[in-house]
C-alpha positions in Angstrom: -51.8 56.4 141.2 -49.0 57.8 139.2 -48.1 55.3 136.2 -44.7 53.6 136.3 -43.7 54.9 132.9 -44.4 58.5 133.8 -40.2 57.5 134.9 -39.2 56.8 131.6 -37.7 59.6 130.0 -36.8 58.1 126.8 -39.7 59.5 124.1 -41.8 57.1 122.8 -43.5 58.7 120.2 -47.0 57.6 120.9 -50.3 58.9 118.9 -53.1 60.9 120.0 -54.5 58.1 120.7 -52.4 56.0 122.8 -52.5 59.2 125.4 -56.7 59.1 124.9 -56.7 55.4 126.3 -54.4 56.1 129.2 -56.3 58.7 130.3 -59.5 56.0 130.2 -57.5 54.1 131.7 -56.5 56.0 134.5 -60.4 56.9 135.2 -61.5 53.1 134.5 -63.5 51.9 137.7 -63.4 48.1 137.4 -61.1 45.8 136.2 -62.8 44.9 133.0 -62.3 48.2 132.0 -58.4 48.5 133.6 -57.8 45.3 131.4 -59.4 46.9 128.2 -57.6 50.0 127.8 -54.1 48.3 128.8 -55.0 46.1 126.0 -55.9 49.6 123.9 -52.6 51.2 124.8 -50.4 47.9 124.1 -51.7 47.8 120.6 -51.3 51.8 120.0 -47.8 52.0 121.8 -45.0 51.9 118.4 -42.6 49.6 118.5 -38.8 50.4 118.7 -36.2 50.6 121.2 -37.3 53.6 122.9 -40.6 52.2 123.9 -39.3 48.6 125.2 -39.6 48.9 128.8 -43.0 51.1 128.9 -44.4 48.1 126.5 -42.8 45.1 129.4 -44.1 47.5 132.1 -48.1 47.7 130.0 -47.8 43.8 129.7 -46.8 43.1 133.0 -49.4 45.5 134.7 -52.1 43.3 132.4 -50.8 40.3 133.5 -51.2 40.9 137.0 -54.7 42.3 136.5 -56.2 39.4 134.3 -54.5 37.0 137.6 -56.7 39.2 140.0 -59.2 35.9 139.4 -61.7 37.3 142.7 -62.7 40.6 140.0 -64.1 38.0 137.5 -67.4 37.9 137.0 -69.2 34.9 138.5 -70.4 31.7 136.6 -74.0 32.8 137.3 -73.5 36.4 136.1 -72.5 35.1 132.5 -75.0 32.4 131.8 -76.9 32.8 128.7 -80.2 30.6 128.5 -80.4 29.2 125.2 -84.0 30.4 123.2 -85.3 29.9 119.8 -84.5 26.6 117.7 -80.6 26.8 118.6 -77.6 28.8 120.0 -74.6 30.1 118.1 -71.5 32.5 118.8 -69.3 34.5 116.8 -65.4 33.6 117.6 -63.2 35.8 116.2 -59.4 37.8 116.8 -59.5 41.5 117.9 -61.2 43.4 115.7 -62.3 40.7 113.0 -65.6 42.3 112.8 -67.8 40.2 114.9 -69.9 43.3 116.6 -70.5 44.6 112.7 -71.6 40.9 111.6 -74.0 40.4 114.9 -75.9 43.7 114.0 -76.2 42.7 110.5 -77.4 39.4 111.2 -79.6 39.9 114.2 -80.4 43.7 114.6 -79.2 44.1 118.2 -77.6 47.5 118.9 -74.3 46.5 120.0 -71.4 49.3 120.1 -69.2 48.8 117.1 -65.5 50.6 117.3 -62.3 50.2 115.7 -60.3 50.1 119.0 -59.7 46.5 120.1 -61.4 45.0 122.5 -64.4 47.0 122.8 -66.9 44.5 123.4 -66.1 43.3 127.2 -69.0 40.9 127.9 -70.8 38.5 125.6 -73.6 40.6 123.7 -77.0 38.5 122.8 -79.4 38.7 119.6 -82.1 36.9 117.7 -81.9 35.9 113.9 -84.9 35.2 112.3 -84.6 32.4 109.5 -87.9 31.4 107.9 -90.3 30.7 111.1 -87.9 30.3 113.7 -85.8 32.3 115.7 -82.0 31.1 116.4 -79.7 32.8 119.1 -76.2 34.7 118.0 -74.0 35.3 120.7 -70.8 37.1 120.3 -67.8 36.0 122.5 -65.4 38.9 123.3 -61.6 38.1 122.1 -60.3 38.0 126.0 -61.5 34.5 125.3 -62.1 34.0 129.0 -62.7 30.8 131.0 -66.1 32.2 131.5 -66.6 33.1 128.0 -65.8 29.9 126.3 -67.9 28.3 129.0 -70.6 29.5 126.4 -69.1 28.5 123.4 -68.3 25.0 124.8 -72.4 24.4 125.2 -73.5 26.0 121.9 -75.0 23.9 118.4 -72.7 25.9 116.2 -69.5 28.3 116.0 -69.2 30.5 113.7 -65.2 31.5 112.8 -65.2 35.4 112.2 -61.8 36.2 109.8 -60.6 39.7 109.1 -60.4 39.6 105.4 -58.3 42.7 105.1 -55.5 40.1 107.1 -53.5 37.0 106.7 -56.6 34.2 106.3 -54.8 31.0 107.3 -52.9 33.2 110.3 -56.3 33.9 111.8 -57.5 30.3 111.1 -54.6 28.9 112.7 -54.8 31.0 116.1 -58.7 30.6 116.3 -57.8 26.5 115.7 -55.5 26.8 118.7 -58.0 28.9 121.5 -60.5 26.4 120.3 -58.2 23.3 120.9 -56.5 24.8 124.2 -60.3 25.0 125.7 -61.2 21.6 124.7 -63.9 22.6 122.1 -64.8 20.1 119.7 -68.2 22.1 118.3 -68.7 22.3 114.8 -67.9 25.1 113.1 -68.1 27.3 109.8 -66.0 30.4 108.9 -67.5 33.6 107.6 -64.8 36.4 106.0 -66.0 39.7 106.7 -65.4 43.4 105.4 -65.9 42.2 102.2 -69.3 41.9 101.0 -71.8 39.8 102.7 -74.8 37.9 101.4 -76.9 37.4 104.3 -79.4 35.5 102.8 -76.5 33.0 101.6 -75.0 33.1 105.6 -78.7 32.6 106.9 -79.2 29.3 105.0 -75.2 28.1 105.5 -75.9 28.4 109.1 -79.4 26.7 108.8 -77.8 23.4 107.2 -75.3 23.2 109.9 -77.5 23.0 112.8 -79.0 20.1 111.4 -82.5 21.1 112.8 -85.8 19.5 111.6 -89.0 21.5 112.0 -92.3 20.0 111.8 -95.7 21.0 111.4 -99.0 19.6 112.9 -102.7 19.9 111.6 -106.0 19.0 112.9 -108.7 17.7 109.7 -110.0 20.2 108.7 -107.7 22.7 109.8 -104.1 24.4 108.7 -100.8 23.6 109.5 -100.1 25.2 113.1 -97.7 28.0 112.5 -95.0 27.8 115.1 -93.0 24.1 114.3 -92.1 21.1 116.9 -88.3 21.5 116.7 -85.4 18.5 117.0 -82.2 18.0 116.8 -80.8 15.6 113.9 -83.5 12.9 113.4 -87.1 12.4 113.7 -89.8 9.5 113.7 -93.8 9.9 114.0 -93.2 8.7 117.5 -91.3 11.3 118.5 -93.8 14.0 117.2 -96.5 11.6 119.1 -94.6 11.7 122.4 -93.9 15.6 121.9 -97.5 16.7 121.4 -99.2 13.9 124.3 -97.5 10.9 125.4 -101.1 9.5 126.0 -101.4 9.5 122.0 -98.9 6.8 122.1 -101.6 4.1 123.8 -104.1 4.9 121.0 -102.0 5.8 118.0 -103.6 4.1 114.4 -101.6 5.9 112.1 -100.2 9.5 111.1 -100.5 11.3 107.7 -97.5 13.2 106.1 -97.3 15.8 103.2 -93.8 17.0 103.1 -90.7 15.9 101.5 -90.5 12.1 103.5 -93.3 10.8 101.5 -93.7 10.3 97.7 -97.2 11.7 97.9 -99.2 14.3 99.9 -101.4 12.9 102.9 -99.3 9.5 103.0 -100.4 7.2 106.0 -97.3 6.1 107.8 -96.7 4.2 111.3 -94.9 5.7 114.1 -91.1 5.0 112.9 -91.3 6.5 109.6 -88.5 8.7 109.8 -89.7 12.9 108.8 -88.2 15.5 107.3 -87.2 19.2 107.5 -90.7 21.1 107.1 -93.1 17.9 107.2 -97.1 18.4 108.2 -98.3 15.8 110.5 -102.1 14.9 111.2 -101.9 12.3 113.8 -105.1 9.3 114.1 -106.0 8.1 117.6 
C-alpha cells in the first residue's frame, strides 16, 4: 500500500530515524506493530508548517488502527496470574524508564530502547524481598483497556516518573489516566534517570503492601523457612485455619516469638493480633 503522504510535495526535513520507523511500519505484519511505528513516526516528525498535513494524516491513520477492535488481544490472552506475595504494576508515560527499572528490580530480560512504545505488551518479572517474592508487571504506555484491567486488580501501583522532564506534569497526566480508568489502587512514585537506591525502593514497596509474614514451628525444630502470607491484619485464629481447620476444635494455646509479644515464647489465645515476622507454635 502506498502511503498517502508520498503525495505531499512540501519537504518535512525529517531525521533519518523517522524514515527507519516508516520502513518498519511498511513491513509491519500486525496491528500492534503498525501502531508502534506510527507512534514512533509521529514523535519523530518535525513540527512546522510543511509537516502539518502529514502529521494530520499520521494521526488519522493511528486513530483508525486503534479503533480496529477485532485485532485486539482477547481478555484471556492478557490475563496474568498473580504469583508471589503480591502483584505490583509499573505505570508511566512513554520513555519514562519503566523497562530499565523493571530490569534492575527483577533482572528479567527485557528490551530497552530509547524509541517510544518499545513495550507493547505487559512484561512480568519477580522481585526478591528478603525471603519472599513479589510479582512486578510493566504496563505498556499505550494504556489499552486490557492492560489497565491488570492494574485495577494489582496490590500496588508504582508511578514511574522521568526525572529529566516536568515532574508535576507527569504526575497530573498519570492521575488523569488512572482516574479515567476508575483505578483507586494505592500508589507510590519512583523518579527514574537519577541515582536509585534499590534497597530503599524495595523497603518502600514492602511497607506499602501491608503484608504480614508468619512463620510456623513445631516443638524442638527451627521455624519453617517459607512464611504464611496475610494481607492486612492476622490473628492466631487465622494461622490455625490456614494450617488446618480441624486444629480449631482442639486448640489449647499458642506460643509466639516476635514483635507482637513482650517476651519470647509468650502464651496467647486465638484472638491475639500478630505482626510481621512473628513465629508461632500451636498447641492442640
